Residue frames as a rotation matrix with the C-alpha (Angstrom) as fourth column:
VAL 1
-0.694 -0.198 -0.692 337.01
0.349 0.748 -0.564 -33.38
0.629 -0.634 -0.450 141.29
GLN 2
0.253 0.823 0.508 334.09
-0.439 -0.370 0.818 -33.46
0.862 -0.430 0.268 143.66
LEU 3
-0.884 -0.463 -0.065 334.42
-0.120 0.358 -0.926 -33.94
0.452 -0.811 -0.372 147.36
GLN 4
0.181 0.965 -0.188 331.51
-0.055 0.201 0.978 -35.63
0.982 -0.167 0.089 149.13
ALA 5
-0.868 -0.413 0.276 331.38
-0.244 -0.129 -0.961 -34.69
0.432 -0.902 0.012 152.77
SER 6
0.193 0.953 -0.232 329.01
-0.122 0.258 0.958 -36.19
0.974 -0.157 0.166 155.28
GLY 7
-0.263 -0.275 -0.925 328.45
0.730 0.570 -0.376 -36.88
0.631 -0.774 0.051 158.96
GLY 8
-0.878 -0.051 0.475 327.24
-0.193 -0.871 -0.452 -33.58
0.437 -0.489 0.755 160.36
GLY 9
-0.086 0.896 -0.435 324.32
0.622 0.389 0.680 -33.26
0.778 -0.212 -0.591 162.65
LEU 10
0.187 0.260 0.947 322.81
-0.567 -0.759 0.320 -31.78
0.802 -0.597 0.006 165.79
VAL 11
0.063 -0.281 -0.958 324.39
0.624 0.760 -0.182 -32.95
0.779 -0.586 0.223 169.05
GLN 12
0.977 0.211 0.041 324.63
0.082 -0.544 0.835 -31.80
0.199 -0.812 -0.549 172.64
ALA 13
0.370 -0.863 0.345 327.84
-0.827 -0.475 -0.300 -30.39
0.423 -0.174 -0.889 174.17
GLY 14
-0.094 -0.520 0.849 330.26
-0.817 0.527 0.233 -33.13
-0.568 -0.672 -0.474 175.04
ALA 15
0.713 0.386 0.585 329.09
-0.013 0.842 -0.539 -35.51
-0.701 0.377 0.606 172.31
SER 16
-0.454 -0.885 0.105 331.10
-0.057 0.147 0.987 -36.81
-0.889 0.442 -0.117 169.35
LEU 17
0.822 0.543 -0.174 330.65
-0.255 0.077 -0.964 -36.75
-0.510 0.836 0.201 165.56
ARG 18
-0.287 -0.876 0.388 332.77
0.302 0.302 0.904 -38.16
-0.909 0.377 0.178 162.73
LEU 19
0.541 0.352 -0.764 332.88
-0.551 -0.538 -0.638 -36.39
-0.636 0.766 -0.097 159.45
SER 20
0.016 -0.466 0.885 333.82
0.541 0.748 0.384 -38.22
-0.841 0.473 0.264 156.19
CYS 21
0.501 0.087 -0.861 335.06
-0.568 -0.717 -0.404 -36.93
-0.652 0.692 -0.310 152.91
SER 22
0.071 -0.414 0.908 335.88
0.524 0.790 0.319 -38.79
-0.849 0.453 0.272 149.65
PRO 23
-0.398 -0.216 -0.891 337.22
-0.609 -0.665 0.433 -37.41
-0.686 0.715 0.134 146.35
SER 24
0.661 0.746 0.077 335.44
-0.352 0.399 -0.847 -38.43
-0.663 0.533 0.526 143.18
GLU 25
0.847 -0.461 -0.266 338.68
-0.185 0.214 -0.959 -38.79
0.499 0.861 0.096 141.25
ARG 26
-0.048 -0.994 -0.102 342.07
-0.290 0.111 -0.951 -40.30
0.956 -0.016 -0.293 142.16
ALA 27
0.075 -0.044 -0.996 343.14
0.755 0.655 0.028 -41.77
0.651 -0.754 0.082 145.40
VAL 28
0.949 0.301 0.095 342.66
0.161 -0.719 0.676 -39.72
0.272 -0.626 -0.731 148.54
SER 29
0.536 -0.807 -0.249 346.31
0.552 0.112 0.827 -40.35
-0.639 -0.580 0.505 149.28
SER 30
-0.159 -0.607 0.778 347.26
0.967 -0.255 -0.002 -38.27
0.200 0.752 0.628 146.22
TYR 31
0.304 0.335 0.892 345.87
0.198 -0.938 0.285 -35.11
0.932 0.090 -0.352 147.88
ALA 32
-0.952 -0.265 -0.154 346.71
0.236 -0.315 -0.919 -33.04
0.195 -0.911 0.362 150.92
MET 33
-0.067 0.997 0.037 343.37
0.533 0.004 0.846 -32.91
0.843 0.076 -0.532 152.63
GLY 34
-0.976 -0.166 0.141 342.07
0.005 -0.664 -0.748 -30.25
0.218 -0.729 0.649 154.98
TRP 35
0.002 0.974 -0.226 338.99
0.965 0.057 0.254 -29.51
0.261 -0.219 -0.940 157.04
PHE 36
-0.937 -0.144 0.319 337.74
0.085 -0.977 -0.194 -25.95
0.340 -0.154 0.928 157.44
ARG 37
-0.209 0.918 -0.336 334.66
0.977 0.179 -0.120 -24.49
-0.050 -0.354 -0.934 159.10
GLN 38
-0.820 0.071 0.568 332.60
0.080 -0.968 0.238 -21.35
0.567 0.241 0.788 158.81
ALA 39
-0.425 0.689 -0.587 330.20
0.815 0.010 -0.579 -20.08
-0.393 -0.725 -0.566 161.49
PRO 40
0.472 0.714 0.517 327.51
0.842 -0.538 -0.026 -17.51
0.259 0.448 -0.856 160.74
GLY 41
0.991 -0.005 0.133 328.98
-0.020 -0.994 0.107 -14.08
0.132 -0.108 -0.985 160.36
LYS 42
0.455 -0.884 0.109 332.58
-0.327 -0.052 0.943 -15.36
-0.828 -0.465 -0.313 160.61
GLU 43
0.157 -0.521 -0.839 335.33
-0.984 -0.008 -0.179 -16.10
0.087 0.854 -0.514 158.14
ARG 44
0.876 0.023 -0.482 336.23
-0.102 0.985 -0.137 -19.63
0.471 0.169 0.866 157.13
GLU 45
0.320 -0.792 0.520 338.82
-0.944 -0.218 0.249 -20.99
-0.083 -0.571 -0.817 159.45
PHE 46
-0.254 -0.566 -0.784 341.24
-0.528 0.761 -0.378 -23.90
0.810 0.318 -0.492 159.44
VAL 47
0.721 0.486 0.494 340.36
-0.686 0.397 0.610 -26.94
0.101 -0.779 0.620 161.53
ALA 48
0.273 -0.630 0.727 342.73
-0.209 0.699 0.684 -29.82
-0.939 -0.338 0.059 160.63
ALA 49
0.605 -0.151 -0.782 344.81
-0.790 0.005 -0.613 -31.12
0.097 0.989 -0.116 157.73
ILE 50
0.486 -0.501 0.716 346.77
0.034 0.830 0.557 -34.21
-0.873 -0.246 0.420 156.72
LYS 51
-0.119 -0.620 -0.775 349.59
-0.846 -0.345 0.406 -34.30
-0.520 0.704 -0.483 154.19
ARG 52
0.433 0.255 -0.865 349.73
-0.797 0.556 -0.236 -36.77
0.421 0.791 0.444 151.33
SER 53
-0.515 -0.712 -0.478 352.18
-0.374 0.688 -0.622 -38.90
0.772 -0.142 -0.620 153.23
ALA 54
0.566 0.798 -0.209 349.71
-0.022 0.267 0.963 -39.03
0.824 -0.540 0.168 156.17
LEU 55
-0.093 -0.684 -0.724 352.72
0.868 0.300 -0.395 -38.77
0.488 -0.665 0.566 158.50
ASP 56
-0.959 -0.259 -0.112 352.11
0.282 -0.848 -0.449 -35.12
0.021 -0.462 0.887 159.23
LYS 57
0.021 1.000 0.018 348.86
0.885 -0.027 0.466 -33.82
0.466 0.006 -0.885 160.70
TYR 58
-0.894 -0.339 0.292 347.94
0.227 -0.907 -0.356 -30.31
0.385 -0.252 0.888 161.66
TYR 59
0.020 0.924 -0.383 345.27
0.959 0.091 0.270 -28.84
0.284 -0.373 -0.883 163.97
ALA 60
0.084 0.123 0.989 343.99
-0.102 -0.986 0.131 -25.46
0.991 -0.112 -0.071 164.98
ASP 61
-0.884 -0.428 0.188 344.70
-0.186 -0.046 -0.981 -24.60
0.429 -0.903 -0.039 168.56
SER 62
-0.333 0.844 0.421 340.92
-0.942 -0.280 -0.184 -24.62
-0.037 -0.457 0.888 169.28
THR 63
0.659 0.657 -0.367 340.55
-0.701 0.713 0.019 -28.19
0.274 0.245 0.930 168.18
LYS 64
-0.284 -0.867 -0.410 343.90
-0.473 0.499 -0.726 -29.76
0.834 -0.012 -0.552 169.26
GLY 65
-0.937 -0.117 0.330 343.34
-0.345 0.462 -0.817 -32.60
-0.056 -0.879 -0.474 171.69
ARG 66
-0.259 0.933 0.251 339.65
-0.380 0.141 -0.914 -32.98
-0.888 -0.332 0.318 170.72
PHE 67
0.797 0.457 -0.395 339.64
-0.511 0.161 -0.844 -33.51
-0.322 0.875 0.361 166.96
THR 68
-0.211 -0.810 0.548 341.54
-0.108 0.576 0.810 -36.10
-0.971 0.112 -0.209 165.05
ILE 69
0.489 0.228 -0.842 342.07
-0.852 -0.080 -0.517 -36.23
-0.185 0.970 0.155 161.26
SER 70
-0.290 -0.555 0.780 342.81
-0.200 0.832 0.518 -39.60
-0.936 -0.006 -0.352 159.71
ARG 71
-0.036 0.183 -0.983 342.73
-0.995 -0.096 0.018 -41.32
-0.091 0.978 0.185 156.35
ASP 72
0.096 0.077 0.992 341.64
-0.110 0.992 -0.066 -44.76
-0.989 -0.103 0.104 155.21
ASN 73
-0.585 -0.373 -0.720 343.20
-0.721 -0.167 0.672 -45.46
-0.371 0.913 -0.172 151.82
ALA 74
-0.932 0.250 0.264 341.20
0.320 0.909 0.268 -48.63
-0.172 0.334 -0.927 151.36
LYS 75
0.008 0.988 -0.152 337.97
0.868 -0.082 -0.490 -46.61
-0.497 -0.128 -0.858 151.68
ASN 76
-0.436 -0.300 0.848 339.43
0.764 -0.622 0.173 -43.68
0.476 0.723 0.501 149.85
THR 77
0.572 0.786 0.235 338.16
0.444 -0.538 0.716 -41.49
0.689 -0.305 -0.657 152.65
VAL 78
-0.710 -0.680 0.185 339.48
0.182 -0.431 -0.884 -38.86
0.680 -0.594 0.429 155.06
TYR 79
0.295 0.797 -0.527 337.78
0.737 0.161 0.657 -38.50
0.608 -0.582 -0.540 158.49
LEU 80
-0.551 -0.369 0.749 337.52
-0.310 -0.743 -0.594 -35.85
0.775 -0.559 0.295 161.12
GLN 81
-0.022 0.448 -0.894 336.69
0.779 0.568 0.266 -37.44
0.626 -0.690 -0.362 164.46
MET 82
-0.343 0.069 0.937 335.31
-0.335 -0.941 -0.053 -34.68
0.878 -0.332 0.346 166.71
ASN 83
-0.099 0.300 -0.949 335.08
0.795 0.597 0.106 -35.41
0.598 -0.744 -0.298 170.42
ASN 84
-0.292 0.033 -0.956 333.97
0.839 -0.470 -0.273 -33.31
-0.459 -0.882 0.109 173.41
LEU 85
-0.338 0.170 0.926 332.09
0.741 -0.559 0.373 -30.96
0.581 0.812 0.063 171.06
LYS 86
-0.603 0.089 -0.792 331.40
0.548 -0.675 -0.494 -27.42
-0.579 -0.732 0.359 172.27
PRO 87
0.520 0.854 0.005 328.76
0.582 -0.350 -0.733 -24.95
-0.625 0.384 -0.680 171.19
GLU 88
0.369 -0.424 -0.827 331.54
-0.494 -0.843 0.212 -22.85
-0.787 0.331 -0.521 169.64
ASP 89
-0.743 -0.551 0.379 332.23
-0.011 0.576 0.817 -25.71
-0.669 0.603 -0.434 167.22
THR 90
0.295 0.924 0.244 328.87
0.471 0.082 -0.879 -24.96
-0.831 0.374 -0.411 165.58
ALA 91
-0.232 -0.390 -0.891 329.60
-0.642 -0.626 0.442 -24.27
-0.730 0.675 -0.105 161.87
VAL 92
0.955 0.225 -0.194 329.40
-0.285 0.513 -0.810 -25.62
-0.083 0.828 0.554 158.32
TYR 93
0.123 -0.928 0.352 332.39
-0.258 0.313 0.914 -27.88
-0.958 -0.203 -0.201 157.95
TYR 94
0.838 0.027 -0.545 334.09
-0.544 -0.019 -0.839 -28.13
-0.033 0.999 -0.001 154.56
CYS 95
0.420 -0.767 0.485 336.58
0.388 0.635 0.668 -30.64
-0.820 -0.092 0.565 153.37
ALA 96
0.787 -0.231 -0.572 339.21
-0.566 -0.640 -0.520 -29.51
-0.246 0.733 -0.635 150.89
ALA 97
0.574 -0.621 0.533 341.90
0.582 0.768 0.267 -31.18
-0.576 0.157 0.802 148.71
SER 98
0.457 -0.591 -0.665 345.13
-0.699 -0.701 0.142 -29.97
-0.550 0.400 -0.733 147.23
ARG 99
0.979 -0.172 -0.109 346.77
0.040 0.685 -0.727 -31.65
0.200 0.708 0.678 144.30
LEU 100
0.249 -0.949 0.195 350.09
-0.321 -0.270 -0.908 -30.38
0.914 0.163 -0.372 145.53
GLY 101
0.172 -0.280 -0.944 352.23
0.833 0.554 -0.013 -31.55
0.526 -0.784 0.329 148.36
LEU 102
0.734 0.186 0.653 351.64
-0.039 -0.948 0.314 -28.60
0.678 -0.256 -0.689 150.70
ILE 103
-0.464 -0.856 -0.225 354.34
0.390 0.031 -0.920 -27.39
0.795 -0.515 0.319 152.97
THR 104
-0.386 0.324 -0.864 353.66
0.922 0.141 -0.359 -26.50
0.005 -0.936 -0.353 156.54
SER 105
-0.834 0.026 -0.551 353.29
0.088 -0.980 -0.179 -22.78
-0.544 -0.198 0.815 155.85
GLN 106
-0.802 0.495 -0.335 350.64
-0.500 -0.248 0.830 -23.50
0.328 0.833 0.446 153.23
ILE 107
-0.765 0.452 -0.458 348.55
0.368 0.891 0.265 -26.25
0.528 0.035 -0.848 154.77
ARG 108
-0.504 0.611 -0.610 346.48
0.711 -0.107 -0.695 -24.05
-0.490 -0.784 -0.381 157.06
ARG 109
-0.690 0.147 -0.708 345.57
-0.377 -0.909 0.178 -21.62
-0.618 0.390 0.683 154.28
ALA 110
0.263 0.896 0.359 342.26
0.097 0.345 -0.933 -22.03
-0.960 0.281 0.004 152.46
ALA 111
0.595 -0.039 -0.802 343.80
-0.711 -0.491 -0.504 -20.54
-0.374 0.871 -0.320 149.28
SER 112
-0.466 -0.884 0.029 346.17
-0.783 0.427 0.453 -23.49
-0.413 0.188 -0.891 149.10
TYR 113
-0.472 0.405 0.783 343.37
0.178 0.914 -0.366 -25.94
-0.864 -0.034 -0.503 148.26
ASP 114
-0.975 -0.003 -0.220 342.07
-0.218 -0.147 0.965 -26.67
-0.035 0.989 0.143 144.80
TYR 115
-0.411 0.848 -0.335 338.81
0.020 0.376 0.926 -28.46
0.911 0.374 -0.172 145.48
TRP 116
-0.851 0.219 0.478 336.10
-0.526 -0.340 -0.780 -28.01
-0.009 -0.915 0.404 148.00
GLY 117
-0.735 0.665 -0.136 333.19
0.661 0.746 0.076 -30.08
0.152 -0.034 -0.988 149.27
GLN 118
-0.162 0.811 0.562 329.65
0.308 -0.499 0.810 -28.72
0.938 0.304 -0.169 149.66
GLY 119
-0.711 -0.201 0.674 329.90
-0.532 -0.473 -0.702 -28.49
0.460 -0.858 0.229 153.44
THR 120
-0.135 0.649 -0.748 328.12
0.477 0.704 0.526 -30.33
0.869 -0.286 -0.405 156.17
GLN 121
0.120 0.257 0.959 326.40
-0.533 -0.798 0.281 -28.61
0.837 -0.545 0.041 159.13
VAL 122
-0.371 -0.217 -0.903 327.52
0.697 0.578 -0.425 -29.34
0.614 -0.787 -0.063 162.71
THR 123
0.110 0.505 0.856 325.33
-0.407 -0.763 0.502 -27.86
0.907 -0.404 0.122 165.48
VAL 124
-0.538 -0.358 -0.763 326.30
0.551 0.536 -0.639 -28.25
0.638 -0.765 -0.091 169.10
SER 125
0.373 0.705 0.603 323.72
-0.107 -0.613 0.783 -27.24
0.921 -0.357 -0.153 171.65
SER 126
-0.597 -0.674 0.435 324.61
-0.420 -0.199 -0.885 -26.29
0.683 -0.712 -0.164 175.20
Protein backbone atom coordinates (compact mmCIF):
# COMPACT_ATOMS: atom_id res chain seq x y z
CA VAL A 1 0.00 0.00 0.00
CA GLN A 2 1.36 3.39 -0.98
CA LEU A 3 0.30 6.61 0.66
CA GLN A 4 0.44 9.70 -1.47
CA ALA A 5 0.76 12.84 0.63
CA SER A 6 0.67 16.36 -0.72
CA GLY A 7 -0.06 19.95 0.23
CA GLY A 8 3.08 21.11 1.98
CA GLY A 9 4.77 24.38 1.26
CA LEU A 10 6.42 27.54 2.53
CA VAL A 11 4.12 29.94 4.38
CA GLN A 12 4.36 32.76 6.86
CA ALA A 13 3.37 32.43 10.48
CA GLY A 14 -0.38 32.64 10.91
CA ALA A 15 -1.15 31.16 7.52
CA SER A 16 -2.98 27.92 6.75
CA LEU A 17 -2.19 24.80 4.77
CA ARG A 18 -4.13 21.63 4.06
CA LEU A 19 -2.33 18.35 3.66
CA SER A 20 -3.92 15.44 1.80
CA CYS A 21 -3.20 11.73 1.83
CA SER A 22 -4.73 8.87 -0.14
CA PRO A 23 -3.99 5.13 0.03
CA SER A 24 -3.30 3.29 -3.22
CA GLU A 25 -5.28 0.24 -2.12
CA ARG A 26 -8.58 -0.21 -0.32
CA ALA A 27 -10.83 2.47 0.98
CA VAL A 28 -9.38 5.07 3.30
CA SER A 29 -12.19 4.18 5.70
CA SER A 30 -10.66 0.74 6.16
CA TYR A 31 -7.60 2.25 7.85
CA ALA A 32 -6.90 4.15 10.98
CA MET A 33 -5.03 7.16 9.63
CA GLY A 34 -2.46 9.31 11.35
CA TRP A 35 -0.26 12.30 10.71
CA PHE A 36 3.21 12.57 12.18
CA ARG A 37 5.97 15.10 11.70
CA GLN A 38 9.71 15.22 12.06
CA ALA A 39 11.76 18.37 12.40
CA PRO A 40 15.51 18.41 11.76
CA GLY A 41 17.40 16.85 14.62
CA LYS A 42 14.22 15.72 16.36
CA GLU A 43 12.33 12.49 16.64
CA ARG A 44 9.17 11.83 14.71
CA GLU A 45 6.18 13.00 16.71
CA PHE A 46 2.47 12.42 16.61
CA VAL A 47 0.29 15.19 15.19
CA ALA A 48 -3.24 13.86 14.69
CA ALA A 49 -5.16 10.66 13.98
CA ILE A 50 -8.59 9.45 13.03
CA LYS A 51 -10.02 6.04 13.71
CA ARG A 52 -11.67 3.91 11.04
CA SER A 53 -15.08 4.90 12.30
CA ALA A 54 -14.11 8.57 11.90
CA LEU A 55 -16.00 9.22 15.11
CA ASP A 56 -12.86 9.52 17.18
CA LYS A 57 -10.10 11.99 16.43
CA TYR A 58 -6.93 12.61 18.35
CA TYR A 59 -4.49 15.51 18.47
CA ALA A 60 -1.17 16.36 19.99
CA ASP A 61 -1.40 19.04 22.63
CA SER A 62 0.73 21.32 20.47
CA THR A 63 -1.74 21.18 17.59
CA LYS A 64 -5.07 20.97 19.35
CA GLY A 65 -7.34 23.84 18.39
CA ARG A 66 -5.26 24.73 15.32
CA PHE A 67 -5.17 21.49 13.33
CA THR A 68 -8.13 19.41 12.19
CA ILE A 69 -8.02 15.90 10.77
CA SER A 70 -10.87 14.80 8.54
CA ARG A 71 -11.73 12.18 5.97
CA ASP A 72 -13.64 12.28 2.70
CA ASN A 73 -14.69 8.76 1.78
CA ALA A 74 -15.92 9.80 -1.66
CA LYS A 75 -12.46 11.15 -2.49
CA ASN A 76 -10.72 8.38 -0.56
CA THR A 77 -8.60 11.00 1.14
CA VAL A 78 -7.69 12.06 4.64
CA TYR A 79 -6.87 15.70 5.29
CA LEU A 80 -4.95 17.68 7.85
CA GLN A 81 -6.13 21.27 7.93
CA MET A 82 -3.50 23.39 9.64
CA ASN A 83 -4.45 26.90 10.73
CA ASN A 84 -2.49 29.61 12.52
CA LEU A 85 0.78 27.93 11.64
CA LYS A 86 3.80 28.68 13.77
CA PRO A 87 7.53 28.43 13.01
CA GLU A 88 7.72 25.46 15.39
CA ASP A 89 5.35 23.57 13.06
CA THR A 90 8.14 23.43 10.49
CA ALA A 91 8.81 19.77 9.72
CA VAL A 92 8.37 17.00 7.22
CA TYR A 93 4.83 15.72 7.65
CA TYR A 94 4.06 12.04 7.12
CA CYS A 95 0.74 10.32 6.79
CA ALA A 96 0.43 6.78 8.06
CA ALA A 97 -2.15 4.01 7.88
CA SER A 98 -2.97 1.07 10.07
CA ARG A 99 -4.92 -1.96 8.88
CA LEU A 100 -6.06 -2.58 12.41
CA GLY A 101 -8.64 -0.76 14.43
CA LEU A 102 -6.29 0.98 16.83
CA ILE A 103 -7.28 1.59 20.39
CA THR A 104 -6.66 4.87 22.09
CA SER A 105 -3.39 3.81 23.70
CA GLN A 106 -1.99 2.79 20.31
CA ILE A 107 -3.12 5.53 17.99
CA ARG A 108 -0.45 8.06 18.98
CA ARG A 109 2.40 5.58 18.52
CA ALA A 110 4.27 5.50 15.21
CA ALA A 111 4.97 1.78 15.67
CA SER A 112 1.22 1.07 15.45
CA TYR A 113 1.07 2.01 11.77
CA ASP A 114 1.79 -0.35 8.89
CA TYR A 115 2.19 2.03 5.96
CA TRP A 116 3.85 5.41 5.57
CA GLY A 117 3.82 8.13 2.97
CA GLN A 118 6.94 9.77 1.59
CA GLY A 119 6.50 12.97 3.57
CA THR A 120 5.72 16.51 2.58
CA GLN A 121 7.70 19.53 3.76
CA VAL A 122 5.98 22.28 5.70
CA THR A 123 8.05 25.39 6.38
CA VAL A 124 6.68 28.27 8.41
CA SER A 125 8.63 31.50 8.43
CA SER A 126 8.39 34.05 11.22
